[in-house]
N, C-alpha and C positions, 0 to 999 in steps of 0.2 A: 570152872568159870572161864569165860572167854576173855581174852586180853582186849582192852579198848583199842589198842593200835591195830589189831587184826580186823576189828569191826570197821574202823575208819578206812583201812586199806581197801576193804570190800566196797565201801561206799565210793571211794575214789576210782576204783576200776569201773564202777557203773557210770561215773561222770565221764570217763574217757569214751564210753559208748554212746554218749549223748544225753544221759540222764543228769540233770542238774543236781549238784551236791548241796544238800541242805541239812544243817545240824539243828535239831530241836533243843529246847531248853534243858531237857533231861540229859541229853548226850553231852552238851557243853558243860553242865554241872559235873558230870562224871569225869570228863576230861580234866577239868580243873582239880577235882579231888585226886586223880592219879598224879598230876603234876605236883600238887601240894605234898602228897605222900612221898614222892621222890625227894623232895627238898627237906621235909620234916619227917624223919624216920618214925617218930613215936605217934604220929597223927593217926587217928582211927576215924571210921565213918561216923560214929556216934558223937565225935567232937564237933561236927558241923550240924547245927540244928536246922538251918534253912538256907537255901540258895535260890535267888530269883534273878532272872536276866531281863533287863529292859534296855533296849537300844544299845546293845553291845557293852553295857555296864553290868557287872555281876555284883549283886548285893549279898553279903554273907552275914549270918548270925551264928555265933558259936556258943558252945555249952560252958566254956570256961574263959576267964580273962587271959589266962596264960596262952591259950590257943590263939586268941585274938592278937595278942602281942607278937607271937611267933609269925603268924600270917602277915601282920602289918610290916614287920621287919624284912620279910622275904617276898613281899608281894610282887615286886618287879621281876625277880627270877622265876617265880611261879607263873606269872603272866606270860612271860616269853616261852617257858616250857609248855604251857597249855596250848598256846597258839602253834607251837612247833608240832605237838602231838596231833592237833586238829588238822594241820596242813594248810591252814589259812588263818587270817586274823579275825577270830570270832569274838574275842574279848578285847575291848579297848581300855577298860578301867575296872578296878576292883575297889569296892567300898565295903569296909568291915565294920 
């Protein structure tokens, strides 16, 4: 499986050549999940039921209340890490 950082670096190198960098909703969701997994070690893909992005706000539905609580407590750290991985401010707000 390819690492998300490698994929984003490839997109960044294209931007340097004049191609505008654009991250779609699926890519942003994956970046968020990678950042969340780095912060919460026991987090699995199945713990997140749904992620939607609207106007730089990421809406998240989880499978368990415990996961919701952990994400809520650490959402600022996860938000900063996700934007760091993406290389730009793609997420402004997280609503769980």
